C-alpha positions in Angstrom: -10.7 13.1 8.3 -12.2 13.4 11.3 -11.8 11.1 13.9 -14.6 9.5 16.3 -13.0 10.0 20.0 -15.7 7.1 20.9 -13.6 4.5 18.6 -10.2 3.2 18.7 -8.1 6.0 16.6 -5.4 3.7 15.4 -8.0 1.6 13.8 -9.7 4.7 12.3 -6.3 6.0 10.9 -5.5 2.3 9.8 -8.7 2.0 7.5 -7.9 5.5 5.9 -4.2 4.6 5.1 -5.6 1.4 3.6 -8.5 3.1 1.5 -5.9 5.6 0.0 -4.0 2.9 -0.8 -7.4 1.1 -2.9 -8.0 4.2 -4.4 -4.8 5.1 -5.7 -3.3 8.0 -3.7 -1.0 5.5 -2.3 -0.2 3.4 -5.7 1.8 0.0 -5.6 5.5 1.1 -4.9 4.8 4.6 -3.5 6.2 5.5 -0.1 3.7 6.2 2.7 3.7 9.1 5.0 6.1 8.8 8.0 4.7 8.2 11.8 5.2 11.6 12.0 3.8 12.8 9.0 0.8 10.6 9.9 0.4 11.5 13.9 0.9 15.1 12.5 -1.9 15.2 9.9 -4.6 13.3 12.4 -3.9 15.2 15.5 -2.7 11.8 17.6 0.6 10.8 19.3 3.3 9.3 17.5 2.4 5.9 19.5 -1.5 6.2 18.1 0.5 6.5 14.4 2.9 3.6 14.8 0.0 1.3 16.2 -2.1 1.8 12.7 1.0 1.5 10.7 1.8 -1.3 12.0 -1.8 -3.2 11.6 -1.1 -2.1 8.0 2.0 -3.4 8.0 1.2 -6.6 9.5 -2.2 -6.8 7.2 0.0 -7.0 3.8 -0.7 -3.4 2.3 2.8 -2.1 3.2 6.6 -2.9 3.5 9.3 -1.3 5.2 13.1 -0.6 4.0 15.2 0.2 6.7 16.4 4.2 6.9 14.3 4.7 3.5 10.4 4.4 4.9 7.5 2.6 4.0 6.0 2.0 0.3 2.7 0.3 -0.6 3.3 -3.3 -2.1 3.8 -3.9 -5.6 0.6 -7.0 -5.2 -2.0 -5.3 -2.9 -3.8 -8.3 -0.9 -7.8 -8.4 -0.4 -9.8 -5.6 0.9 -11.4 -7.5 4.2 -8.9 -5.9 6.1 -10.1 -2.2 4.5 -12.7 -1.9 7.6 -10.2 -2.0 10.2 
């Protein structure tokens, strides 16, 4: 995915993570890549990746487990936030 540098990068990354959840790339219960992995994949700083992941979590798509990582929730929320 190529990021559009004229729009907030964290929003584009969040939308891509949500899209991957919706299309089954990250199915319910699956571990989502770490913030560091996301930052490396998209070529952004950790803070940008963290902001994207925080948004995805706040929208109800993922849950964090201390010391274990971030996982897709078992019951996915409705789709409107996918256009983050």
